[in-house]
Structures are given as structure tokens and as C-alpha cells.
PyMOL CGO cylinders between C-alpha atoms (Angstrom):
from pymol import cmd
from pymol.cgo import CYLINDER

trace = [
    CYLINDER, -0.25, 0.12, -0.52, 1.57, 3.20, -1.12, 0.3, 1, 1, 1, 1, 1, 1,
    CYLINDER, 1.57, 3.20, -1.12, 2.08, 6.50, 1.63, 0.3, 1, 1, 1, 1, 1, 1,
    CYLINDER, 2.08, 6.50, 1.63, 1.37, 8.87, -1.13, 0.3, 1, 1, 1, 1, 1, 1,
    CYLINDER, 1.37, 8.87, -1.13, -1.79, 10.50, 0.10, 0.3, 1, 1, 1, 1, 1, 1,
    CYLINDER, -1.79, 10.50, 0.10, -5.56, 10.04, -1.93, 0.3, 1, 1, 1, 1, 1, 1,
    CYLINDER, -5.56, 10.04, -1.93, -6.65, 12.67, -4.79, 0.3, 1, 1, 1, 1, 1, 1,
    CYLINDER, -6.65, 12.67, -4.79, -9.95, 13.40, -3.74, 0.3, 1, 1, 1, 1, 1, 1,
    CYLINDER, -9.95, 13.40, -3.74, -12.70, 15.43, -6.46, 0.3, 1, 1, 1, 1, 1, 1,
    CYLINDER, -12.70, 15.43, -6.46, -15.62, 17.12, -3.52, 0.3, 1, 1, 1, 1, 1, 1,
    CYLINDER, -15.62, 17.12, -3.52, -17.89, 18.00, -6.08, 0.3, 1, 1, 1, 1, 1, 1,
    CYLINDER, -17.89, 18.00, -6.08, -20.87, 20.00, -4.45, 0.3, 1, 1, 1, 1, 1, 1,
    CYLINDER, -20.87, 20.00, -4.45, -18.08, 21.48, -1.68, 0.3, 1, 1, 1, 1, 1, 1,
    CYLINDER, -18.08, 21.48, -1.68, -20.98, 24.33, -0.41, 0.3, 1, 1, 1, 1, 1, 1,
    CYLINDER, -20.98, 24.33, -0.41, -23.31, 21.92, 0.49, 0.3, 1, 1, 1, 1, 1, 1,
    CYLINDER, -23.31, 21.92, 0.49, -23.58, 19.58, 2.88, 0.3, 1, 1, 1, 1, 1, 1,
    CYLINDER, -23.58, 19.58, 2.88, -21.52, 16.62, 2.20, 0.3, 1, 1, 1, 1, 1, 1,
    CYLINDER, -21.52, 16.62, 2.20, -19.35, 18.83, 0.74, 0.3, 1, 1, 1, 1, 1, 1,
    CYLINDER, -19.35, 18.83, 0.74, -18.41, 20.18, 3.78, 0.3, 1, 1, 1, 1, 1, 1,
    CYLINDER, -18.41, 20.18, 3.78, -18.91, 17.34, 5.29, 0.3, 1, 1, 1, 1, 1, 1,
    CYLINDER, -18.91, 17.34, 5.29, -16.56, 15.59, 3.28, 0.3, 1, 1, 1, 1, 1, 1,
    CYLINDER, -16.56, 15.59, 3.28, -13.90, 18.19, 3.71, 0.3, 1, 1, 1, 1, 1, 1,
    CYLINDER, -13.90, 18.19, 3.71, -14.18, 18.43, 7.76, 0.3, 1, 1, 1, 1, 1, 1,
    CYLINDER, -14.18, 18.43, 7.76, -13.03, 14.34, 6.82, 0.3, 1, 1, 1, 1, 1, 1,
    CYLINDER, -13.03, 14.34, 6.82, -9.63, 16.17, 4.93, 0.3, 1, 1, 1, 1, 1, 1,
    CYLINDER, -9.63, 16.17, 4.93, -9.36, 18.60, 7.47, 0.3, 1, 1, 1, 1, 1, 1,
    CYLINDER, -9.36, 18.60, 7.47, -9.47, 15.58, 10.43, 0.3, 1, 1, 1, 1, 1, 1,
    CYLINDER, -9.47, 15.58, 10.43, -6.82, 13.52, 8.88, 0.3, 1, 1, 1, 1, 1, 1,
    CYLINDER, -6.82, 13.52, 8.88, -4.79, 16.14, 7.30, 0.3, 1, 1, 1, 1, 1, 1,
    CYLINDER, -4.79, 16.14, 7.30, -1.81, 14.24, 4.62, 0.3, 1, 1, 1, 1, 1, 1,
    CYLINDER, -1.81, 14.24, 4.62, -3.90, 11.07, 3.62, 0.3, 1, 1, 1, 1, 1, 1,
    CYLINDER, -3.90, 11.07, 3.62, -5.97, 13.36, 0.94, 0.3, 1, 1, 1, 1, 1, 1,
    CYLINDER, -5.97, 13.36, 0.94, -5.70, 15.86, -1.59, 0.3, 1, 1, 1, 1, 1, 1,
    CYLINDER, -5.70, 15.86, -1.59, -8.07, 17.83, -2.27, 0.3, 1, 1, 1, 1, 1, 1,
    CYLINDER, -8.07, 17.83, -2.27, -7.23, 18.41, -6.58, 0.3, 1, 1, 1, 1, 1, 1,
    CYLINDER, -7.23, 18.41, -6.58, -10.35, 19.14, -7.34, 0.3, 1, 1, 1, 1, 1, 1,
    CYLINDER, -10.35, 19.14, -7.34, -13.67, 21.86, -5.87, 0.3, 1, 1, 1, 1, 1, 1,
    CYLINDER, -13.67, 21.86, -5.87, -17.39, 21.88, -7.71, 0.3, 1, 1, 1, 1, 1, 1,
    CYLINDER, -17.39, 21.88, -7.71, -20.00, 24.84, -6.36, 0.3, 1, 1, 1, 1, 1, 1,
    CYLINDER, -20.00, 24.84, -6.36, -23.16, 25.41, -8.23, 0.3, 1, 1, 1, 1, 1, 1,
    CYLINDER, -23.16, 25.41, -8.23, -23.39, 27.93, -5.20, 0.3, 1, 1, 1, 1, 1, 1,
    CYLINDER, -23.39, 27.93, -5.20, -22.13, 29.78, -2.78, 0.3, 1, 1, 1, 1, 1, 1,
    CYLINDER, -22.13, 29.78, -2.78, -19.65, 31.74, -3.65, 0.3, 1, 1, 1, 1, 1, 1,
    CYLINDER, -19.65, 31.74, -3.65, -18.07, 32.83, -0.81, 0.3, 1, 1, 1, 1, 1, 1,
    CYLINDER, -18.07, 32.83, -0.81, -17.40, 29.92, 0.35, 0.3, 1, 1, 1, 1, 1, 1,
    CYLINDER, -17.40, 29.92, 0.35, -15.98, 28.21, -2.55, 0.3, 1, 1, 1, 1, 1, 1,
    CYLINDER, -15.98, 28.21, -2.55, -13.71, 31.02, -2.89, 0.3, 1, 1, 1, 1, 1, 1,
    CYLINDER, -13.71, 31.02, -2.89, -12.65, 29.73, 1.23, 0.3, 1, 1, 1, 1, 1, 1,
    CYLINDER, -12.65, 29.73, 1.23, -12.37, 26.12, -0.27, 0.3, 1, 1, 1, 1, 1, 1,
    CYLINDER, -12.37, 26.12, -0.27, -9.62, 27.39, -2.95, 0.3, 1, 1, 1, 1, 1, 1,
    CYLINDER, -9.62, 27.39, -2.95, -7.67, 29.63, -0.56, 0.3, 1, 1, 1, 1, 1, 1,
    CYLINDER, -7.67, 29.63, -0.56, -7.83, 26.38, 2.06, 0.3, 1, 1, 1, 1, 1, 1,
    CYLINDER, -7.83, 26.38, 2.06, -7.31, 23.41, -0.29, 0.3, 1, 1, 1, 1, 1, 1,
    CYLINDER, -7.31, 23.41, -0.29, -5.48, 24.88, -3.07, 0.3, 1, 1, 1, 1, 1, 1,
    CYLINDER, -5.48, 24.88, -3.07, -7.52, 22.39, -5.59, 0.3, 1, 1, 1, 1, 1, 1,
    CYLINDER, -7.52, 22.39, -5.59, -5.39, 22.68, -9.46, 0.3, 1, 1, 1, 1, 1, 1,
    CYLINDER, -5.39, 22.68, -9.46, -9.07, 22.68, -10.64, 0.3, 1, 1, 1, 1, 1, 1,
    CYLINDER, -9.07, 22.68, -10.64, -12.22, 24.75, -9.37, 0.3, 1, 1, 1, 1, 1, 1,
    CYLINDER, -12.22, 24.75, -9.37, -15.54, 24.57, -11.51, 0.3, 1, 1, 1, 1, 1, 1,
    CYLINDER, -15.54, 24.57, -11.51, -18.16, 27.18, -11.44, 0.3, 1, 1, 1, 1, 1, 1,
    CYLINDER, -18.16, 27.18, -11.44, -21.52, 28.28, -13.73, 0.3, 1, 1, 1, 1, 1, 1,
    CYLINDER, -21.52, 28.28, -13.73, -20.70, 30.72, -16.44, 0.3, 1, 1, 1, 1, 1, 1,
    CYLINDER, -20.70, 30.72, -16.44, -23.23, 32.52, -15.76, 0.3, 1, 1, 1, 1, 1, 1,
    CYLINDER, -23.23, 32.52, -15.76, -24.29, 34.99, -12.79, 0.3, 1, 1, 1, 1, 1, 1,
    CYLINDER, -24.29, 34.99, -12.79, -23.26, 35.77, -10.40, 0.3, 1, 1, 1, 1, 1, 1,
    CYLINDER, -23.26, 35.77, -10.40, -20.31, 33.73, -10.83, 0.3, 1, 1, 1, 1, 1, 1,
    CYLINDER, -20.31, 33.73, -10.83, -18.37, 35.81, -12.80, 0.3, 1, 1, 1, 1, 1, 1,
    CYLINDER, -18.37, 35.81, -12.80, -17.11, 38.25, -10.45, 0.3, 1, 1, 1, 1, 1, 1,
    CYLINDER, -17.11, 38.25, -10.45, -15.97, 35.54, -8.49, 0.3, 1, 1, 1, 1, 1, 1,
    CYLINDER, -15.97, 35.54, -8.49, -14.03, 33.86, -11.05, 0.3, 1, 1, 1, 1, 1, 1,
    CYLINDER, -14.03, 33.86, -11.05, -10.95, 36.55, -10.83, 0.3, 1, 1, 1, 1, 1, 1,
    CYLINDER, -10.95, 36.55, -10.83, -10.29, 35.99, -7.73, 0.3, 1, 1, 1, 1, 1, 1,
    CYLINDER, -10.29, 35.99, -7.73, -10.14, 32.69, -7.41, 0.3, 1, 1, 1, 1, 1, 1,
    CYLINDER, -10.14, 32.69, -7.41, -7.55, 32.11, -10.74, 0.3, 1, 1, 1, 1, 1, 1,
    CYLINDER, -7.55, 32.11, -10.74, -5.53, 35.01, -8.63, 0.3, 1, 1, 1, 1, 1, 1,
    CYLINDER, -5.53, 35.01, -8.63, -4.81, 32.27, -6.02, 0.3, 1, 1, 1, 1, 1, 1,
    CYLINDER, -4.81, 32.27, -6.02, -3.63, 30.14, -7.11, 0.3, 1, 1, 1, 1, 1, 1,
    CYLINDER, -3.63, 30.14, -7.11, -1.86, 31.62, -10.63, 0.3, 1, 1, 1, 1, 1, 1,
]
cmd.load_cgo(trace, "trace")
């Protein structure tokens, strides 16, 4: 068995199941690596999650109200 972290993509990260999954990741630091986050709503929470977990991929709807949040999310990692 490898010691490499398990790579996770959390779809619906701002919903209750997604938030609970991220709580498990927090409790098991080093065991999991969040590589992608996706959310349909709650831009503010997704931005916080992106800052905390720095996933390589982030996915949001292209339509408003997300457009103002796209630039801050790009600046976090790049």
C-alpha cells in the first residue's frame, strides 16, 4: 500500500455533504489531497475552500452570479 495521499475531487463542496467531506479531510491532514472543488452556489464559501485547500481545478457555473468571483479564484493559485 502506498503512502501517497488519496486524491479527491469534491463535487458540490459548498453543500452539506461536500462540507462534511472537507471536514474529514481536515481531520486527516496528509491522508487526502483535494485536487478539485466544484460548486453550484455559495461563491463566498467556495472561495474560502479554494484558499484553504488550493485545488488545481475549480469549477463553477459560467452564468451570473459567478462572473465577479472568477478573477479572485484565478489569482489564488496563479
